[in-house]
C-alpha positions in Angstrom: 63.6 306.2 -34.8 61.4 303.3 -34.0 62.2 299.7 -34.9 59.6 299.5 -37.6 61.2 302.3 -39.6 64.8 301.0 -39.3 64.9 297.2 -39.0 63.1 294.0 -38.0 65.0 292.7 -35.0 65.0 289.0 -36.2 66.3 290.0 -39.7 68.9 292.5 -38.4 70.1 290.0 -35.8 70.4 287.3 -38.3 72.4 289.6 -40.6 74.8 290.6 -37.9 75.2 287.3 -36.0 74.7 284.9 -39.0 71.9 282.9 -37.3 68.3 283.5 -36.1 68.0 284.7 -32.5 67.0 282.3 -29.7 64.0 283.3 -27.7 66.2 284.5 -24.8 68.0 286.8 -27.1 64.7 288.4 -28.3 63.6 288.8 -24.7 66.9 290.5 -23.7 66.6 292.9 -26.6 63.1 293.8 -25.5 64.4 294.6 -22.2 67.3 296.6 -23.4 65.2 298.9 -25.5 63.1 299.7 -22.4 66.2 300.6 -20.4 66.3 297.5 -18.3 69.4 295.6 -18.0 69.4 292.5 -15.9 72.0 292.4 -13.0 72.5 288.6 -13.6 72.1 286.7 -16.9 72.6 282.9 -16.5 72.9 281.3 -20.0 74.3 277.7 -20.4 77.5 277.3 -22.3 77.3 276.9 -26.1 74.1 279.0 -26.3 75.7 282.2 -27.7 76.2 284.4 -24.6 78.5 286.7 -26.6 75.4 287.5 -28.7 74.6 290.1 -26.0 76.9 292.3 -28.1 74.8 292.4 -31.3 71.8 292.6 -29.0 73.1 295.7 -27.3 74.1 297.1 -30.7 70.6 296.7 -32.2 69.1 298.0 -28.9 71.1 301.2 -29.1 70.1 301.7 -32.7 66.6 301.4 -31.6 66.6 303.3 -28.4 69.8 305.5 -28.1 68.4 307.5 -25.4 67.9 304.5 -23.1 70.9 302.2 -24.0 74.5 303.0 -23.2 76.6 303.7 -26.3 79.6 301.7 -25.2 79.6 297.9 -24.6 82.5 296.9 -22.2 82.9 293.2 -22.3 85.2 291.7 -19.5 86.6 288.3 -19.5 88.4 286.4 -16.8 91.8 286.2 -18.5 93.5 286.9 -21.7 92.9 283.9 -23.9 94.5 282.7 -27.1 91.5 283.6 -29.3 89.2 286.0 -27.8 85.8 284.8 -28.8 84.2 288.1 -28.0 86.6 289.8 -30.4 85.6 287.3 -33.2 82.0 288.1 -32.6 82.6 291.8 -32.8 84.8 291.7 -35.9 82.0 289.5 -37.6 79.4 292.1 -36.5 81.4 295.0 -37.9 82.3 293.2 -41.2 78.6 292.2 -41.6 77.3 295.8 -40.9 79.6 297.1 -43.6 79.1 294.6 -46.3 75.5 293.2 -46.1 72.9 295.1 -48.3 70.1 293.9 -46.1 71.6 296.0 -43.2 71.6 299.4 -45.0 68.8 300.7 -42.8 70.7 299.8 -39.7 73.9 301.3 -41.2 72.1 304.6 -41.5 71.4 304.6 -37.9 74.8 303.4 -36.6 77.3 303.6 -39.6 80.3 302.0 -38.0 81.4 300.2 -34.7 84.8 301.1 -33.3 86.6 298.0 -31.5 89.3 297.9 -28.9 90.2 294.5 -27.7 92.8 292.3 -26.0 93.9 291.1 -29.5 97.1 292.3 -31.5 95.7 294.5 -34.1 92.9 295.9 -32.0 94.9 296.0 -28.7 93.9 299.0 -26.7 94.0 301.1 -29.9 92.2 304.2 -28.7 89.7 303.8 -31.5 86.9 303.5 -28.8 88.0 306.7 -27.2 88.6 308.8 -30.3 85.0 309.7 -30.8 82.9 309.3 -27.6 79.7 310.1 -29.6 79.9 306.8 -31.6 78.9 303.4 -30.0 82.0 301.1 -29.4 82.9 297.8 -28.0 85.9 297.5 -25.5 86.9 293.9 -24.7 89.3 293.3 -21.9 90.4 291.3 -19.0 89.6 292.0 -15.4 93.0 293.7 -14.9 92.8 295.6 -18.1 89.3 297.1 -17.4 89.3 296.9 -13.6 92.4 298.9 -13.2 91.2 301.6 -15.8 87.9 302.1 -14.0 89.9 302.7 -10.7 91.9 305.5 -12.5 95.0 303.1 -12.4 95.2 301.7 -15.8 98.0 299.2 -16.1 100.3 300.3 -18.9 98.5 303.6 -19.2 100.4 306.8 -18.7 99.1 309.1 -15.9 97.8 311.5 -18.5 95.3 308.9 -20.1 94.1 307.4 -16.7 91.2 309.7 -16.1 90.2 309.5 -19.7 90.0 305.7 -19.6 88.1 305.8 -16.4 85.5 308.4 -17.7 84.8 306.6 -21.0 84.6 303.1 -19.3 82.7 304.2 -16.3 80.0 306.5 -18.0 77.6 305.9 -20.8 78.4 302.2 -20.6 77.1 298.7 -20.2 79.7 296.5 -18.6 79.1 292.8 -19.1 81.3 290.6 -16.8 81.6 287.2 -18.4 82.0 284.2 -16.3 81.7 286.3 -13.3 81.8 283.4 -10.8 85.5 283.1 -11.5 86.2 286.6 -10.2 83.8 287.4 -7.2 86.0 290.1 -6.0 85.7 292.0 -9.2 81.9 291.5 -9.5 81.6 293.0 -6.1 83.7 295.9 -6.9 81.7 296.6 -10.1 78.4 296.6 -8.1 80.2 299.0 -5.5 81.2 301.3 -8.4 77.5 301.2 -9.7 76.2 302.0 -6.4 78.6 304.8 -5.7 77.8 306.5 -9.0 74.1 306.3 -8.2 74.6 307.8 -4.7 76.7 310.6 -6.3 73.8 311.2 -8.9 76.3 310.8 -11.7 74.6 312.0 -15.0 75.7 309.3 -17.4 74.5 305.7 -17.2 76.8 302.9 -16.0 75.2 299.6 -15.8 76.7 296.1 -14.8 75.6 292.8 -15.9 76.9 289.4 -14.7 77.0 287.0 -17.5 77.6 283.2 -16.5 76.7 279.7 -17.3 77.5 278.7 -13.6 76.6 281.8 -11.4 77.7 281.8 -7.7 74.2 283.1 -6.9 70.6 282.7 -7.8 70.0 286.3 -7.4 71.8 289.5 -8.4 74.3 291.2 -6.3 71.8 293.4 -4.7 69.6 290.5 -3.7 66.5 292.1 -5.2 66.4 290.7 -8.8 65.8 287.2 -10.1 68.3 286.2 -12.6 67.6 286.4 -16.4 67.9 282.8 -17.9 66.3 280.5 -20.3 62.7 280.2 -20.7 60.5 277.2 -21.3 60.3 278.6 -25.0 64.1 278.4 -25.3 64.1 274.9 -24.0 61.6 273.9 -26.6 63.8 275.0 -29.4 65.4 272.1 -31.4 68.9 273.8 -31.5 68.7 274.7 -27.8 67.8 271.2 -26.8 70.5 269.6 -29.0 73.1 271.8 -27.1 72.0 271.5 -23.5 71.4 267.8 -23.8 74.5 267.3 -25.8 75.8 263.7 -25.1 78.9 263.6 -23.1 79.7 260.2 -21.5 81.6 260.7 -18.3 84.1 258.3 -16.7 85.9 258.7 -13.6 89.4 257.3 -13.1 91.4 257.0 -9.9 95.0 258.1 -9.8 97.1 256.2 -7.3 100.3 258.1 -7.7 100.2 262.0 -7.8 103.8 262.0 -9.3 102.7 260.0 -12.2 99.4 262.0 -12.8 100.5 263.5 -16.1 101.7 260.1 -17.5 98.2 258.6 -16.6 96.4 261.4 -18.3 98.6 261.0 -21.3 97.9 257.2 -21.4 94.1 257.9 -21.3 94.6 260.4 -24.2 96.5 257.9 -26.2 93.5 255.6 -26.3 92.2 258.0 -28.9 95.3 258.1 -31.1 93.8 256.0 -33.9 90.4 257.8 -34.0 91.1 260.9 -36.1 89.4 262.8 -33.4 90.3 266.2 -31.6 91.2 265.4 -28.1 91.3 268.1 -25.5 93.5 267.6 -22.3 93.2 269.8 -19.3 95.7 269.8 -16.3 96.0 272.2 -13.5 99.8 272.5 -13.4 102.1 273.7 -16.1 104.6 271.1 -15.3 102.0 268.5 -16.0 101.4 270.1 -19.4 104.9 269.8 -20.2 105.1 266.0 -19.2 102.0 265.2 -20.9 102.9 267.0 -24.2 106.4 265.2 -24.1 104.8 261.7 -23.9 102.3 262.5 -26.6 105.0 263.8 -28.9 106.9 260.8 -28.5 104.2 259.0 -30.4 104.7 261.5 -33.3 101.1 262.8 -33.0 99.7 266.3 -33.7 100.1 268.0 -30.4 99.9 271.6 -29.3 99.9 273.2 -25.8 98.2 276.2 -24.3 99.2 277.6 -21.0 98.9 281.1 -19.4 102.6 281.4 -19.5 102.8 282.0 -23.2 103.6 285.4 -24.5 100.8 287.3 -26.1 102.4 287.5 -29.5 102.8 283.8 -29.8 99.4 283.2 -28.3 97.7 285.2 -30.9 99.6 283.5 -33.6 98.3 280.2 -32.4 94.9 281.2 -33.2 95.8 282.5 -36.7 98.6 280.3 -38.0 98.6 277.1 -36.0 97.0 274.1 -38.0 96.7 272.0 -34.9 95.2 274.6 -32.6 92.8 275.6 -35.4 91.6 272.0 -35.4 89.8 272.8 -32.1 88.2 276.0 -33.0 84.4 276.2 -33.6 83.6 276.7 -37.2 82.7 280.4 -36.6 86.2 281.2 -35.1 88.5 279.3 -37.7 90.9 281.6 -39.5 90.6 282.0 -43.2 93.5 280.5 -45.2 94.5 277.9 -42.6 93.9 274.2 -43.2 93.4 272.5 -39.8 95.6 269.5 -39.2 94.4 266.0 -40.4 94.2 263.0 -38.1 94.0 262.7 -34.4 95.0 266.1 -32.7 95.8 266.8 -29.3 95.5 270.2 -27.4 97.0 270.2 -23.8 95.8 273.2 -21.7 95.9 274.7 -18.3 93.1 276.9 -17.2 94.0 279.3 -19.9 91.8 277.3 -22.3 88.8 277.2 -19.9 87.3 280.6 -20.5 86.7 282.8 -23.5 87.9 280.2 -26.0 85.4 279.0 -28.6 86.7 275.5 -28.5 84.8 272.4 -29.4 86.7 269.1 -29.1 85.5 265.6 -29.6 86.9 264.0 -26.5 88.2 265.2 -23.1 90.8 263.9 -20.7 91.5 266.0 -17.7 92.5 266.1 -13.9 90.1 267.1 -11.1 89.5 270.7 -10.4 86.6 272.6 -8.7 83.2 272.4 -9.9 83.0 275.8 -11.8 86.2 274.9 -13.7 85.0 271.5 -14.4 81.9 272.9 -16.0 84.0 275.2 -18.1 86.0 272.1 -19.3 83.0 270.1 -20.0 81.6 273.0 -22.0 84.7 272.8 -24.6 83.8 269.3 -25.7 80.9 268.6 -28.1 80.0 272.2 -27.6 77.2 272.1 -30.2 75.8 268.6 -29.6 76.7 267.4 -33.0 78.2 264.0 -31.8 76.9 261.1 -29.9 80.1 259.3 -28.9 81.8 262.0 -27.0 83.7 260.8 -23.9 85.1 262.8 -21.0 87.6 261.0 -18.5 88.5 262.7 -15.3 91.5 261.4 -13.4 91.1 262.1 -9.8 93.1 261.4 -6.5 92.5 258.6 -4.0 92.2 261.0 -1.1 92.0 264.7 0.0 93.7 266.7 2.6 91.0 267.4 5.3 93.0 270.5 6.5 93.1 272.2 3.0 90.0 274.0 2.1 90.8 273.8 -1.6 91.1 270.1 -1.4 87.8 269.8 0.3 86.2 271.7 -2.5 87.8 269.1 -5.0 86.3 266.3 -2.9 82.8 267.9 -3.1 83.3 268.2 -6.8 84.2 264.6 -7.2 80.9 263.7 -5.2 78.9 265.8 -7.6 80.6 264.2 -10.6 79.7 260.8 -9.3 76.0 261.8 -8.8 76.0 262.7 -12.5 75.9 258.9 -13.2 77.9 259.2 -16.3 76.0 262.2 -17.9 78.3 265.2 -18.5 75.6 267.3 -20.5 75.0 270.8 -19.6 71.4 270.0 -18.6 72.7 267.3 -16.1 75.2 269.9 -14.6 72.5 272.5 -14.4 70.1 270.1 -12.5 72.5 269.8 -9.6 71.2 271.7 -6.6 72.6 275.2 -6.6 73.7 275.0 -3.0 75.7 271.8 -3.6 77.3 273.3 -6.7 78.4 276.4 -4.8 79.9 274.3 -2.0 82.2 272.8 -4.7 83.3 276.0 -6.1 86.9 277.2 -5.5 86.9 279.1 -2.1 86.0 282.7 -2.3 89.0 284.8 -1.9 89.1 287.5 0.8 87.2 290.4 -0.8 88.4 293.9 0.1 85.8 296.7 0.9 86.0 299.8 -1.1 84.9 303.2 0.2 84.3 306.8 -1.0 87.7 307.7 0.4 89.5 305.0 -1.6 87.6 306.1 -4.8 88.7 309.7 -4.1 92.4 308.8 -3.6 92.6 306.7 -6.8 91.1 309.6 -8.7 94.2 311.6 -7.8 96.0 310.9 -10.9 98.5 313.8 -11.1 100.1 312.5 -7.9 102.3 309.7 -9.4 104.4 308.8 -6.4 103.2 306.8 -3.3 100.3 308.4 -1.6 99.2 307.3 2.0 95.9 305.9 1.9 96.0 304.9 -1.8 96.7 301.2 -1.9 97.4 299.3 -5.1 94.2 298.3 -6.9 95.1 294.7 -7.8 93.8 293.0 -4.5 90.5 294.9 -5.0 90.2 293.3 -8.5 90.8 289.8 -7.5 90.7 289.5 -3.7 93.4 287.8 -1.7 93.5 284.1 -2.1 96.1 282.3 0.0 96.0 279.2 -2.3 96.8 281.3 -5.5 100.5 282.1 -5.6 101.8 285.5 -6.7 102.4 286.1 -10.5 105.0 288.0 -12.4 104.9 289.3 -15.9 108.1 289.5 -18.1 108.6 291.3 -21.4 111.7 292.4 -23.4 112.5 295.9 -24.4 115.6 297.3 -26.2 115.5 300.5 -24.2 116.4 298.5 -21.0 120.0 297.8 -22.6 120.3 301.3 -24.3 119.1 303.7 -21.7 121.7 303.2 -18.9 123.9 305.0 -16.6 123.7 308.8 -17.1 121.0 308.6 -19.7 118.6 307.4 -17.0 118.7 310.8 -15.6 117.6 312.5 -18.9 115.2 309.6 -20.1 113.5 308.3 -17.1 112.0 304.8 -17.6 108.6 305.8 -16.3 108.4 308.5 -18.9 109.5 306.2 -21.7 106.9 303.7 -20.6 104.3 306.3 -20.7 105.3 307.3 -24.2 105.5 303.7 -25.3 103.3 301.5 -23.0 103.6 297.8 -22.8 100.9 296.0 -24.7 99.3 292.6 -24.0 101.2 291.0 -26.8 104.5 291.8 -25.5 103.8 290.2 -21.9 104.0 286.7 -20.6 102.9 285.7 -17.1 104.0 283.0 -14.8 104.1 282.1 -11.2 106.7 284.3 -9.4 108.7 281.3 -8.1 109.0 279.8 -11.5 110.0 283.2 -13.0 112.6 283.6 -10.4 114.2 280.3 -11.2 114.6 281.4 -14.9 116.0 284.7 -13.9 118.7 283.0 -11.8 119.8 281.0 -15.0 119.9 284.3 -17.1 121.8 286.1 -14.4 124.3 283.3 -14.2 125.2 284.3 -17.9 124.7 288.2 -17.7 125.1 289.2 -14.1 125.8 292.9 -14.8 123.1 293.6 -17.4 120.3 295.8 -16.2 116.5 294.9 -15.8 113.7 297.3 -14.9 111.3 296.1 -12.3 107.8 297.7 -12.6 105.0 297.8 -10.0 101.4 298.1 -11.0 101.5 301.9 -10.3 104.2 302.5 -13.0 107.1 303.0 -10.6 110.3 301.6 -12.1 113.3 300.3 -10.2 116.5 299.8 -12.2 118.7 296.9 -11.0 121.4 294.5 -12.1 120.2 291.0 -12.9 122.5 289.6 -10.3 120.5 291.7 -7.8 117.3 290.5 -9.2 118.4 286.9 -8.9 119.3 287.4 -5.1 117.7 284.4 -3.3 117.2 286.6 0.0 115.0 289.1 -2.1 113.3 286.9 -4.5 109.8 288.2 -3.3 110.6 291.5 -4.8 109.3 290.4 -8.3 106.0 289.2 -6.8 103.0 290.8 -8.7 105.4 292.9 -10.6 106.7 293.2 -14.3 110.4 292.3 -15.0 111.5 294.1 -18.2 114.6 292.6 -19.7 117.0 293.7 -22.6 116.6 291.2 -25.5 120.4 290.6 -25.6 120.2 288.6 -22.4 117.8 286.0 -23.9 115.4 284.1 -21.9 112.6 283.4 -24.5 112.0 280.2 -26.3 108.8 279.5 -28.2 107.1 282.4 -26.6 107.7 281.2 -23.1 110.3 282.2 -20.4 113.3 279.9 -20.6 116.3 280.7 -18.6 118.7 278.5 -21.0 117.8 280.4 -24.1 120.3 283.0 -25.1 117.7 284.7 -27.6 114.8 287.0 -27.1 113.1 289.7 -29.2 111.5 293.1 -28.6 107.9 292.8 -29.9 106.9 296.3 -28.9 106.6 297.5 -32.6 104.7 294.4 -33.7 101.3 296.1 -33.2 99.0 296.3 -36.1 95.7 298.0 -36.9 94.9 295.7 -39.7 96.3 292.1 -39.7 95.7 291.7 -43.3 97.7 294.8 -44.3 100.2 294.7 -41.5 99.8 298.5 -40.8 102.0 299.4 -37.8 100.6 301.5 -35.0 104.0 302.4 -33.7 107.6 302.1 -34.7 111.1 302.9 -33.2 113.8 303.5 -35.9 117.3 304.9 -35.7 118.6 307.9 -37.6 120.8 305.8 -39.9 118.0 303.8 -41.2 117.6 304.4 -44.9 113.9 303.7 -44.7 113.3 306.0 -41.8 110.9 308.4 -43.9 109.1 305.6 -45.4 108.6 303.6 -41.9 107.2 306.8 -40.3 105.0 308.0 -43.0 101.6 309.1 -41.8 102.8 308.8 -38.2 103.6 311.3 -35.5 106.4 311.4 -32.9 105.5 309.5 -29.6 108.3 311.7 -28.0 111.4 313.8 -28.9 114.3 311.8 -30.4 116.4 310.0 -27.9 120.1 311.1 -28.0 122.0 308.0 -27.1 125.4 309.9 -27.3 124.6 313.4 -25.8 128.4 314.1 -25.1 129.3 313.7 -28.9 130.7 317.0 -30.3 128.4 318.2 -33.2 131.7 318.7 -35.2 133.1 315.4 -34.4 133.7 313.3 -37.6 132.4 310.3 -35.7 128.7 311.3 -35.7 127.5 308.7 -38.1 125.6 305.6 -37.2 123.1 305.1 -34.5 122.8 308.0 -32.3 119.2 309.4 -32.3 116.4 306.9 -31.7 113.0 308.1 -33.2 109.8 306.7 -31.6 106.6 307.3 -33.8 103.0 306.2 -33.5 99.9 306.3 -35.5 98.0 309.6 -35.4 95.4 308.3 -33.0 97.8 305.7 -31.5 98.8 307.2 -28.1 98.5 309.8 -25.3 101.6 311.9 -26.0 101.4 315.7 -25.8 101.6 316.3 -29.5 102.4 320.0 -29.3 106.0 319.1 -30.0 105.6 316.0 -32.0 103.3 316.9 -34.9 104.5 316.1 -38.4 104.1 319.7 -39.7 103.5 323.0 -38.0 100.0 324.1 -37.3 99.0 327.8 -36.5 97.4 328.2 -33.0 94.1 329.7 -34.4 93.8 326.8 -36.9 94.2 324.3 -34.2 91.8 326.1 -31.8 89.2 326.2 -34.5 89.7 322.6 -35.3 89.2 321.8 -31.6 86.1 323.8 -31.3 84.5 322.2 -34.4 85.4 318.7 -33.1 83.9 319.5 -29.7 80.7 320.9 -31.3 80.4 317.8 -33.5 81.0 315.3 -30.6 78.5 317.0 -28.3 75.7 317.0 -30.8 74.4 313.5 -30.1 75.6 313.2 -26.5 72.9 313.3 -23.7 74.4 316.3 -22.0 72.6 319.6 -21.0 73.0 322.7 -23.3 74.7 324.6 -20.5 77.3 321.7 -20.1 77.8 321.7 -23.9 78.4 325.5 -23.8 80.9 325.1 -21.1 83.0 322.5 -22.9 82.9 324.5 -26.2 84.1 327.6 -24.3 86.9 325.5 -22.7 87.8 324.4 -26.4 88.2 328.1 -27.4 90.4 329.1 -24.5 92.3 325.9 -23.8 95.7 326.8 -25.6 96.0 330.6 -24.9 99.2 329.8 -22.8 100.9 328.6 -26.1 101.2 332.4 -27.1 104.1 332.8 -24.7 107.4 333.4 -26.5 108.9 330.8 -24.2 106.6 328.2 -25.5 107.2 329.1 -29.0 110.9 328.7 -28.4 110.1 325.3 -27.0 108.3 324.5 -30.3 111.4 325.8 -32.3 109.6 328.8 -33.7 111.8 331.8 -34.0 109.5 333.7 -36.1 107.0 335.3 -33.5 105.0 336.9 -36.3 103.3 333.7 -36.4 102.0 331.6 -33.4 102.2 327.9 -33.6 100.2 325.2 -31.7 102.2 322.5 -33.1 105.8 322.5 -34.1 106.2 319.9 -36.8 109.7 318.5 -36.8 111.6 321.5 -35.9 111.1 321.4 -32.1 114.0 322.7 -30.2 115.7 320.9 -27.3 114.5 323.2 -24.6 112.9 321.2 -21.9 109.2 321.8 -21.7 109.1 322.8 -18.0 106.5 325.5 -18.7 103.0 324.1 -18.9 100.9 325.9 -21.5 97.7 324.7 -19.7 98.6 326.6 -16.5 99.3 329.8 -18.6 95.9 329.3 -20.3 94.3 329.3 -16.9 95.9 332.7 -16.0 94.7 334.1 -19.5 91.2 332.6 -19.5 89.7 334.5 -16.7 90.7 337.8 -18.5 89.0 337.0 -21.8 85.8 338.6 -22.7 84.4 335.3 -23.8 84.8 334.0 -20.2 83.6 337.0 -18.5 80.5 337.1 -20.7 79.8 333.4 -19.9 76.5 333.6 -18.1 76.7 330.1 -16.7 76.4 329.2 -13.0 79.6 329.4 -10.9 80.1 325.7 -11.2 80.0 326.0 -14.9 82.7 328.6 -14.9 84.7 326.2 -12.6 84.2 323.6 -15.0 85.6 325.6 -18.0 88.7 326.4 -15.9 89.2 322.8 -14.8 88.8 321.4 -18.4 91.6 323.8 -19.5 93.7 322.7 -16.5 93.2 319.0 -17.1 93.4 318.8 -20.9 96.9 317.1 -20.7 96.3 315.2 -17.6 97.2 317.8 -14.9 94.9 319.3 -12.5 94.0 316.2 -10.8 94.2 317.6 -8.2 97.1 320.0 -8.8 100.0 321.1 -10.9 103.4 320.0 -9.4 105.3 322.9 -7.9 108.0 322.9 -10.7 105.2 323.4 -13.4 103.1 325.9 -11.6 104.6 329.2 -12.9 104.2 331.5 -16.0 107.2 333.5 -17.4 105.0 336.4 -18.3 102.9 336.9 -15.0 103.7 337.8 -11.5 104.7 335.1 -9.0 101.8 336.0 -6.8 99.3 335.1 -9.5 101.1 331.7 -10.0 100.5 330.8 -6.4 97.0 332.0 -6.3 96.0 330.1 -9.5 98.0 327.0 -8.3 96.2 327.0 -4.9 92.7 327.2 -6.6 93.3 324.2 -8.9 93.0 321.5 -6.3 90.0 323.3 -4.5 88.2 323.5 -8.0 88.8 319.9 -8.6 87.3 318.9 -5.2 84.2 321.1 -5.8 83.6 319.7 -9.3 84.1 316.2 -8.4 81.4 316.6 -5.7 79.3 318.1 -8.2 79.6 315.6 -11.2 81.1 312.6 -9.5 84.5 311.0 -10.0 83.6 309.2 -13.2 81.5 312.0 -14.4 84.0 314.6 -14.1 86.6 312.5 -15.8 84.0 311.9 -18.6 83.6 315.6 -19.0 87.4 316.1 -19.1 87.8 313.4 -21.7 85.3 315.1 -24.2 87.6 318.1 -24.6 90.7 315.9 -24.8 89.1 313.7 -27.6 88.3 316.9 -29.5 92.0 318.1 -29.0 93.4 314.8 -29.9 91.3 314.6 -33.1 92.5 318.1 -34.1 96.0 317.2 -33.5 95.9 314.0 -35.4 94.2 315.6 -38.5 94.8 319.4 -38.6 92.5 321.3 -41.2 95.6 323.0 -42.5 99.3 323.2 -41.8 102.2 325.7 -42.4 103.3 325.1 -46.0 107.0 326.2 -45.8 108.2 323.4 -43.4 110.4 320.7 -44.8 108.9 317.4 -44.2 112.0 315.5 -43.0 112.7 313.4 -40.0 
């Protein structure tokens, strides 16, 4: 449908974004609807870079055949209030409520969101229906690891799904790309590799920055997209890019007193009633400055990257001081900002992605790209004419330290500004001079087709020669950047101990109930170690779980973790502690604190209604049924006292621990965990209908669509085995179930029904009659094999069997699985094949979450 028939761009943009578009926004829309996506987009701060999202949305509505249906927006780090999320929430709300957007709503009825923030955190809404447009916002780690089939906090079964949906039919916007040059180079490499392999779905990368590291795009062929003369003539644009910011440089004579001096300069504004932003590079300096300001009984809040996600999210929605610094469009409803002078003291956590606008700024010296970010957080919209910026800098610099030399060059540029800190003055600095003052570029590791192949082997969960961790490829290797460690608290660490660890492996538990961003805090590894030493002094024999980025877990006593000779073992890992050992205070790691809480269940779909997406509850909880209403099991109940005799009188109290998730909240194999039983034919029919519906609007060939639908018809044939029915707890073999309801047995699910389905599929008339090419028959079988995450490239030996077929057949089928996977990956590409797998999986999950009919005679009891 053409634009004239559906909407006028200016009117629709205004309805979605709340303001008329700037000329650059109109021009970008014009390019998008022609299928042109600039590699580099240089837009000064304060001019609505995040408007690229409504621009993309309108372009997709106008030209769905040319515009990718998913917007993937990547920010440098997880911030307190993700400005991108705010923009998407506003867009979605306006689309649903504004009458003038009815024409647009008919084209694109809704917009799924998955973001970093609490209620939308990795909520699978974006992957539930791949035919709908969606916005996924994430950090470099969150998006980058998923693109490389290695998603942090994602079970092995879901890794290919995330890679396929993020790496196909997607426009990836890398915001403030100059801060992560290694990631930007990786994205370009993925895009080129997909083009080389002729992958069929569009993957486009756009660098978005106010202070780019280059004047041209990563491939060296395309000039950057930036403001035009028409933009610069716009009154609102002129007000913002010429926003008055008087710059003062102050020399620091004693580095040990830096925080005190910065606090003293900040106190000069204490009687002004203004919002004063303070930036320092070190967490220790934040604490010193905050302490000095609070002695004056002033409104003071702090923001560092060491704050746990839960408390960080609450800052943006509940803290009156922090809300004082938010731009009007980001202020939460129902919170009255603090009166009088207010101070927000930050590390670099406040530099990117936070829609802050203070009246004055006091800070230490950092490299030029970070200075530009800080300047952009003061008088952001050009509404003041008295804004002051005070930069406290050292007297001298270490000539042998590359980072120090960049600081010296930054100071030289600041002096050349002659007191003008406006965006225009910064932009007029020669590009080569600015680039020389950026932080040193980290060592960027080269990727290759062999590395991409090895990362795509998601069934192999252990260490694999030639498959390195992905983290260095996301960020590069920076000698000046110390290693980091994440910390979270989980009850299972203190409950699943000793012999229970054999039955309930930590890796499997974390697959079923992944760590979410709101549970985690991050700090320098050396500081984390010092806190762990204090905790271990109180609780030496309590256990901790040590996770690496590939999901492997090492269980060890705290006294072992606090061993000074092995303190590097926590570098670039996640430490999972039981809440009973303490260590949490005000959302930050604090070794002296004897308290901590497990925040795993505090994950909401809707911040207003407080709808939980997952919950863990004990069998003696009187509200168990109410708490788990409309949810499904994330896994079978955990028996914490397996040696207890069923006839023993002492069987009351906490024994069985039930883990539940919302119907579309996870990646568990729901065959055993559905709320009510579902017949196999009903489930199969539901999957087929879902697949046909999903495929209607997707840009796939008819033969590919037929192959996916045929796989849907055949994917669960292996569930007909009596052994599998016993696993489901079904003793009546007159009926064949696909889902067990709550009567599943305790028989271990060693037999994989997908493997049995492979054996059966080739004998079915539907498959024999399928007149597709050989690679399409291959695809049908691979989709069946991979629909629960196996088959990439193999089935483990202990799962490659079928109780009703000859052993020689097992070996033949098992040997063919990896060969078939290799053939198809060459045919469709790594991300292309993962995308095709994910279409069947999305149809299967939707059927599991909402069956069209259930067996009526099942008691609905936990």
